[in-house]
N, C-alpha and C positions, 0 to 999 in steps of 0.2 A: 381592812382586807387587803387592798392594794398595798398598804406597806408591808405586809407579812409577804406577799407573793414577790415584791421588790428585795425584802431582806433575803428571802430563800434564792432568789435569784443572784444576788450579791454574793451569798455563802456559795453557792455552786461555781460562780467564776473564780472566786478567790481559792477554793479548794481544787478546781481544774488546774488553775496557774500553777499552785503548789505541787500538784502531782506531776505536771508535765515538766516542771522545772527539775524535780527529782529523778524522773526518769531520763531526762537529758543529760543530769551529772552522772547518774549511774552507766548510762551508755558510753559517755566520754572516758569514764574511768575503765568500763569494761574494754573498749576499744584501745585506751592505752596499752593496758597490760596484755590484751591479745595481741597488739602490735609489737609489743617487746617480746612475747613468747614466740612469735613469727620469726622476728629477727633472730632470736637465739637459736631457733631450730634451722634456720637457713645457714647460720654458720656453721653448726653441726653438720649439715648436708654438705656444704661447702668442703669442710675439712675432710669430710669422708670422701667425696668425690676426688679431692685434691690428692689424698692417700692412695685412692685407688688408680688413679692416672699415673702415679710415682711409681706405684708397684709395676704396672704395665710397661712403663719406660725402662725401668730397672732389669725386668725380666727380657726385654727386648735387647738390651745393652749387653746383657750376658749371653744370649743367643747369637749376638752379631761378632762377640768377641771369640776370634779363632783360638786364643791361647787357652780359653776355657772350654775343656772337653766334657765336663760333667753335666749331666741333665738331672742330677739329684740335689739341685739346689732350691730351697723354697725361700720365697720372697715375700715378706709382709712388712707394712708402713704403718705407723701410728704418729701422727701429727710431725710428719715430715721425717721421721726417724725410720731408717730402713734396716730391718734384721734379717740378715742371712744365715740360713741354717741348713743342715744336710751334709753330705759327704762330697769331697773333691779327691781327685787323685794325688795331689801334692801340695804341699805348703805355699809353693810358688803360684798354683793355680788358685788356692784361697786368697792369696794376696792380690791377684790380679782381678779376681772377682769383686774384692773390696773396692779396688782402685775404679773398677768401670761403674760400680753402683754410686761411688763418690762423686763421679763427673755428671751424673743425670741431673737436670735442672730440677730444683725443689727441694732435694734431699740435704737435710740440715746435718745428719750424721749417718754413720753405717755402724751397726753392732755385728761384729763377726761372731758368729756362732757355728762356723763351719769346722768338720771334722775330717782329717785326712783318712783315706782307706790305707790299708796295708799296701804296699809297692807290689806284692805278688798278685796276679791276676785270680780273679775268684773263679773256682770250677763251677761247671753247670750245677754239681751237687751241692756246693755251698750255697749257690744262688736259689736253688729250689728249697733247701732248708732255711735260708733267710725269709723267704717268701712264707713258707710254713709258720715260721716263728712270728713274723709280722701279723699274720692271719689269727694266730693264737692269743698274741697281745691285744689286739683289737677287739678279739671276743670277749676276753676276759674283762677288759675296760668297759666293753657294752653292758656286761652283766653286772658291773658294779653300780650300787647305788650312789657313792660318793663324787665319782669322777665323771664330769660331763664330757663323755666320750666323743661326741660329735666335734668338740673344740681341740681334741688331742689328734696330732699327726704322729704315726708311727712308722719309723724306717729301721731297717735292720741290714747290718753289713757284716760279715763273719762273726755273727753271733752278737755283735755290739748293738744294743736297742737305742736308738734316739727318740726322745719323746719331745716334740714341739708343739707350740699353739698358745692359747691363753686360757687360764683357769682363774676361779674367783678369789681363791686364798691359798695360803702356804699348806693347809691340810690336804686340798685337792690335788697339789702338785706332790707332796711326798706320799699320798696314798696311791696316785698312777704310777710312781716309781717302784713302790713295794709290791702293786700287782704286776707290772712286768717283770721284776725278778723271779716271781715265782713261776714262770713259764719254761717248761723244759726247752733247753737249747739257748737259753740267754746266757752269754757270758758275763756281761756287765750291761748297765744301762747309764746313759748320757741324759740326764734331765736338762733340757733347755726350754721347759714351761716357764711361760712368764705369767706372774701374778698380777692380775688386773688391780689397777689403783683405786 
């Protein structure tokens, strides 16, 4: 009887040791992969925070530059690559905006998607028409099931609609362009949508 109790006790010790070793190994493996996941997500956060900071610095540089009069410039940053889109008064102003953005610390390169407005001043009637056109395009994109409208920025100048932002695939980009072309008052569409990799 004493031998069987001793045997059961030994089995319990051996089994307990095996279970503890297995759980310790599992904990180590889980901790390592969790640590790698945390490191990976921190890199993404750092990259995102870095891109946000670069975007803010570029916007500030554009506002501070007296040669740049346009407030219609949109700035986005992805992995240090800055994209300028929107409308400027002249080609010289577009070149100055690119030069100002290039000087900002952390900018790897600048993608120029700026468009030049017509040299004549827009009339109030033209501006009101452009605002209505922009609103109509946004409404049609919002009603569309294919285009992620919250990711698409719409600007209109003299009937020319510019689409900017990011979409998942080329089909969404093409669809957004075709939807915009159906709106009354649209003379042409400049599709500056970026397809996400």
